[in-house]
LOROKOL-198218 format. One line per 5 residues: their letters; for each residue x, y, z of C-alpha. Coordinates in steps of 0.05 Angstrom, whole numbers, plus 5000, padded with zeros to 4 digits. Layout:
BEGIN
A	X:Y:Z | ...
END
This chain:
BEGIN
MYLEG	5322:4621:4994 | 5246:4630:4996 | 5239:4577:5050 | 5290:4607:5098 | 5266:4634:5164
ASLRM	5276:4707:5145 | 5235:4698:5082 | 5178:4662:5118 | 5176:4715:5172 | 5174:4769:5119
LALGF	5115:4732:5087 | 5076:4737:5153 | 5097:4809:5167 | 5079:4828:5096 | 5009:4802:5111
AAGLP	5006:4847:5173 | 5030:4906:5131 | 4980:4895:5075 | 4918:4884:5118 | 4903:4956:5141
LLLVL	4911:4992:5075 | 4847:4969:5040 | 4807:4975:5103 | 4819:5051:5104 | 4816:5059:5029
GTLSF	4786:5009:4979 | 4742:4967:5024 | 4722:5029:5063 | 4703:5064:4998 | 4657:5006:4980
RLREA	4626:5008:5049 | 4615:5083:5048 | 4585:5083:4977 | 4538:5027:4997 | 4519:5068:5058
GLERS	4498:5124:5010 | 4555:5173:5017 | 4570:5219:4958 | 4628:5202:4912 | 4660:5270:4927
TIGYL	4659:5255:5001 | 4690:5188:4990 | 4744:5220:4948 | 4761:5271:5002 | 4762:5216:5055
SWVGL	4816:5181:5014 | 4862:5236:5042 | 4867:5192:5103 | 4919:5157:5060 | 4962:5219:5061
VYGFK	4985:5195:5129 | 5029:5146:5091 | 5058:5204:5052 | 5083:5239:5114 | 5111:5180:5152
WLWAP	5182:5205:5139 | 5167:5259:5191 | 5168:5208:5248 | 5212:5156:5214 | 5275:5184:5250
LVDRM	5241:5169:5317 | 5226:5098:5296 | 5298:5092:5272 | 5329:5117:5336 | 5282:5127:5396
PIPVL	5272:5069:5445 | 5203:5053:5472 | 5204:5045:5548 | 5204:4972:5570 | 5186:4945:5500
TRLLG	5253:4962:5468 | 5291:4930:5526 | 5249:4867:5519 | 5242:4861:5443 | 5295:4906:5411
RRRSW	5289:4968:5370 | 5253:4942:5308 | 5206:4892:5341 | 5184:4940:5395 | 5161:4991:5344
LLLSQ	5127:4936:5304 | 5088:4912:5364 | 5066:4982:5385 | 5043:5000:5315 | 5004:4935:5308
GIVVA	4968:4950:5373 | 4947:5018:5345 | 4921:4985:5281 | 4880:4934:5320 | 4849:4988:5364
GLVGM	4832:5031:5303 | 4799:4973:5266 | 4756:4957:5326 | 4734:5029:5328 | 4717:5028:5253
ALADP	4677:4965:5265 | 4635:4997:5319 | 4623:5063:5280 | 4562:5073:5235 | 4577:5122:5178
RLALT	4503:5136:5167 | 4496:5164:5238 | 4562:5201:5246 | 4622:5201:5199 | 4671:5235:5247
PMVWC	4685:5173:5292 | 4698:5132:5230 | 4747:5184:5203 | 4786:5188:5269 | 4790:5112:5274
ALAVA	4813:5107:5202 | 4867:5158:5216 | 4890:5117:5275 | 4894:5055:5231 | 4932:5093:5177
FGSAT	4981:5121:5228 | 4993:5054:5260 | 5000:5021:5192 | 5049:5074:5167 | 5091:5066:5230
QDIAL	5090:4991:5221 | 5115:5001:5150 | 5174:5043:5174 | 5197:4991:5224 | 5183:4933:5177
DALRI	5221:4963:5118 | 5281:4974:5164 | 5276:4903:5192 | 5273:4874:5121 | 5333:4913:5097
ESASA	5373:4895:5160 | 5354:4822:5161 | 5393:4799:5099 | 5449:4818:5053 | 5439:4857:4989
ERQAA	5436:4795:4945 | 5379:4767:4986 | 5337:4830:4986 | 5300:4809:4922 | 5276:4745:4957
LAACY	5254:4783:5019 | 5219:4835:4976 | 5182:4780:4938 | 5160:4746:5002 | 5138:4812:5031
QIGYR	5098:4826:4968 | 5065:4757:4969 | 5045:4765:5042 | 5021:4835:5028 | 4978:4812:4970
LAVIW	4949:4754:5009 | 4928:4806:5061 | 4897:4847:5006 | 4855:4786:4987 | 4832:4778:5059
AGAGA	4820:4853:5071 | 4784:4858:5005 | 4750:4793:4986 | 4748:4768:5057 | 4717:4830:5085
LWIAA	4664:4833:5030 | 4648:4759:5037 | 4641:4764:5112 | 4596:4825:5105 | 4554:4790:5051
RMEAA	4547:4727:5093 | 4525:4768:5154 | 4470:4805:5117 | 4398:4787:5132 | 4374:4782:5059
PVLAS	4381:4819:4993 | 4326:4870:4988 | 4343:4911:4927 | 4318:4899:4856 | 4390:4890:4832
GAAAY	4400:4832:4879 | 4449:4870:4922 | 4435:4879:4995 | 4416:4945:5028 | 4469:4973:5075
QNGAW	4471:4935:5140 | 4521:4962:5190 | 4521:4899:5232 | 4548:4859:5174 | 4605:4908:5164
QAAYL	4617:4908:5239 | 4630:4833:5237 | 4676:4841:5177 | 4719:4894:5210 | 4724:4857:5276
AMAAS	4748:4796:5237 | 4801:4839:5204 | 4824:4865:5272 | 4831:4794:5297 | 4872:4776:5235
MALGV	4928:4822:5257 | 4945:4768:5308 | 4989:4735:5255 | 5034:4796:5253 | 5035:4803:5329
VTVLL	5055:4730:5339 | 5109:4735:5286 | 5139:4797:5319 | 5140:4762:5386 | 5174:4700:5358
APEPA	5222:4733:5308 | 5294:4748:5325 | 5315:4821:5328 | 5364:4836:5271 | 5435:4853:5291
PVPLP	5436:4927:5310 | 5471:4973:5262 | 5524:5014:5299 | 5500:5086:5305 | 5543:5147:5321
AARNA	5538:5167:5394 | 5502:5233:5408 | 5525:5274:5468 | 5467:5323:5467 | 5398:5336:5437
GQWLR	5427:5376:5379 | 5473:5320:5358 | 5417:5269:5365 | 5372:5312:5321 | 5426:5319:5269
AAVLE	5443:5244:5269 | 5370:5220:5270 | 5336:5271:5226 | 5384:5310:5182 | 5439:5260:5168
PFADF	5395:5207:5133 | 5371:5259:5083 | 5440:5290:5075 | 5469:5220:5062 | 5417:5208:5008
LRRHG	5435:5273:4974 | 5510:5260:4979 | 5506:5191:4950 | 5460:5209:4892 | 5483:5280:4879
WQAAS	5446:5318:4824 | 5410:5254:4805 | 5372:5257:4871 | 5321:5306:4842 | 5302:5261:4784
ILALI	5301:5199:4829 | 5254:5232:4878 | 5210:5257:4821 | 5206:5186:4793 | 5186:5159:4861
AVYRI	5133:5213:4869 | 5097:5197:4803 | 5112:5124:4788 | 5047:5096:4817 | 5002:5157:4807
SDVVM	4958:5127:4753 | 4942:5066:4795 | 4931:5103:4861 | 4885:5157:4833 | 4844:5106:4794
GIMAQ	4839:5059:4853 | 4801:5108:4898 | 4741:5108:4851 | 4745:5035:4832 | 4702:5011:4889
PFYVD	4647:5064:4881 | 4650:5047:4806 | 4634:4973:4821 | 4576:4993:4866 | 4548:5042:4814
MGFSK	4555:4989:4759 | 4511:4942:4798 | 4564:4890:4816 | 4546:4852:4880 | 4593:4841:4940
DEVAT	4604:4769:4919 | 4622:4789:4847 | 4669:4844:4870 | 4701:4798:4923 | 4711:4740:4875
VTKLY	4735:4778:4814 | 4772:4839:4839 | 4793:4819:4909 | 4809:4745:4901 | 4822:4729:4828
GVVMT	4851:4799:4817 | 4901:4791:4873 | 4921:4723:4847 | 4937:4758:4782 | 4977:4810:4821
LAGTF	5017:4754:4854 | 5030:4725:4785 | 5053:4793:4762 | 5097:4800:4824 | 5132:4734:4810
AGGLL	5139:4752:4737 | 5166:4821:4754 | 5218:4792:4801 | 5241:4741:4750 | 5242:4791:4694
ALRFG	5282:4841:4737 | 5334:4787:4750 | 5337:4769:4676 | 5334:4838:4643 | 5351:4887:4699
VMRIL	5308:4929:4745 | 5304:4991:4701 | 5277:4955:4640 | 5222:4923:4681 | 5209:4989:4717
MLGAV	5193:5018:4648 | 5150:4958:4628 | 5111:4965:4693 | 5099:5039:4681 | 5073:5027:4611
LSAGS	5027:4970:4630 | 5000:5004:4693 | 4980:5067:4656 | 4953:5030:4595 | 4910:4982:4635
NLLFA	4868:5041:4662 | 4841:5050:4591 | 4808:4983:4598 | 4766:5010:4656 | 4744:5067:4611
WLAGH	4720:5014:4562 | 4685:4976:4618 | 4648:5039:4640 | 4614:5041:4572 | 4605:4966:4566
GHDVA	4562:4958:4628 | 4551:4903:4680 | 4587:4843:4652 | 4625:4796:4698 | 4666:4765:4641
ALIAV	4688:4834:4619 | 4705:4852:4691 | 4749:4789:4695 | 4787:4808:4632 | 4798:4880:4655
VSADN	4819:4861:4726 | 4867:4808:4698 | 4904:4857:4656 | 4905:4912:4708 | 4929:4869:4767
LAGGI	4981:4832:4726 | 5009:4900:4706 | 5007:4925:4777 | 5045:4864:4803 | 5101:4872:4753
ASAAF	5107:4946:4770 | 5106:4934:4845 | 5160:4880:4844 | 5207:4924:4803 | 5192:4986:4844
VTYLS	5204:4955:4913 | 5271:4927:4888 | 5289:4995:4860 | 5273:5031:4925 | 5311:4981:4968
GLTNV	5373:4994:4926 | 5370:5068:4940 | 5378:5063:5016 | 5439:5063:5062 | 5433:5008:5114
RYSAT	5455:5058:5169 | 5392:5098:5156 | 5347:5045:5127 | 5283:5063:5164 | 5286:5138:5150
QYALC	5310:5134:5078 | 5262:5080:5057 | 5206:5118:5092 | 5225:5180:5053 | 5222:5142:4987
SSLMM	5157:5104:5001 | 5125:5167:5029 | 5139:5205:4966 | 5108:5148:4927 | 5042:5160:4962
LLPKF	5041:5235:4975 | 5024:5266:4908 | 4980:5208:4883 | 4938:5210:4947 | 4930:5285:4944
VAGFS	4907:5283:4871 | 4861:5223:4886 | 4823:5265:4936 | 4791:5302:4878 | 4773:5239:4840
GRYVD	4700:5238:4864 | 4688:5309:4840 | 4719:5292:4773 | 4674:5232:4764 | 4613:5273:4784
AFGYA	4631:5326:4732 | 4654:5283:4673 | 4635:5210:4687 | 4675:5147:4697 | 4702:5136:4627
PFFTA	4736:5204:4621 | 4762:5195:4692 | 4796:5129:4676 | 4825:5158:4612 | 4853:5217:4651
TALLG	4886:5171:4701 | 4921:5134:4644 | 4950:5201:4620 | 4975:5215:4690 | 5024:5158:4680
LPALL	5061:5191:4622 | 5111:5231:4664 | 5134:5167:4697 | 5156:5139:4630 | 5202:5198:4618
LVWLA	5231:5195:4688 | 5245:5120:4684 | 5280:5133:4618 | 5323:5187:4650 | 5338:5144:4710
ARVTT	5358:5085:4665 | 5406:5130:4626 | 5439:5152:4691 | 5444:5080:4716 | 5474:5056:4650
RGGT	5526:5112:4650 | 5542:5098:4723 | 5554:5025:4707 | 5506:4999:4759
END
């Protein structure tokens, strides 16, 4: 099942989906902190990620609207994938050429373009994944997507840092770290833009999934109702009063990880970890641990059920943030960093595998792009908004209290998973 064409294509497209995210969030935060920007500014700039939280607004267009010429040549899903990938590449090139020390505005606009293109790619890709295989094969596609995604995270994290480190003239600071050199980061971001070629080639070579029959619309009003209103109405009809608790669970399930993650990169810089140390431990080894967690989460979900592993992931994800609070007081210690990152990323992988499977099961294939976009948007909206204030919180209270507070943010998710599990058990599904 994992070696089938659909699974291998999802592996490559998962790579294309995972590449942009760190480049406008984690890796960018490291770059900006090294360039001397304030933590509060970096926190506010994380609101670029809110674009992902509003992608449901244009998901109906991706679901229904053809792109002139491209849709006729490639089909509905592949045409939107190719367009969105082009936007990502253009934005990454712009981020490469910008220098945040001279002017921050061009960097922000280019990051917004990358986020918009990436979010649009997610909409089309989630729909393609759901439409490319039957329900019993969705777990395999989700696992391959996650693996590809995490490999891209390695490249956009460790790869970008390693390229930037290799392109630096020489370390000039007492700590052994290099002073900010924009040319090194320029090379790194251009390499990331070129790496999107894997996704582009896959889209061009992949078959278009069989189109799902859609009700014909005789006028603009009917089209608007079918494309925009009906997917949300269908979700509410199918889930009834449970929809509110389901949406609340989606909104808060990953909040502890997302809010903590915005300050993780500035934390590494402030703790004196070099690019090579951060790249090796957090971006390479850490992502390997996430992949291990993803495999484990998928297997555990098959063995014990999605809801049990969803609860396990919520507990582990929130609890692992307390280890960062300990590390903040422990100081610069690579061995300690390895231990903390191991636990945190293993927990994150388990949670992600269970959560993607859970979200996929909530959608109706007739409205797959819009409904999945709604769910995945809610997953990011509240966490990204709260994360914008993370820099101010760290400035006021310090890193250790911040990491402890992010662990406490995960408590509501435990209650909501418990409620969702009770509903699922009673419903017999």
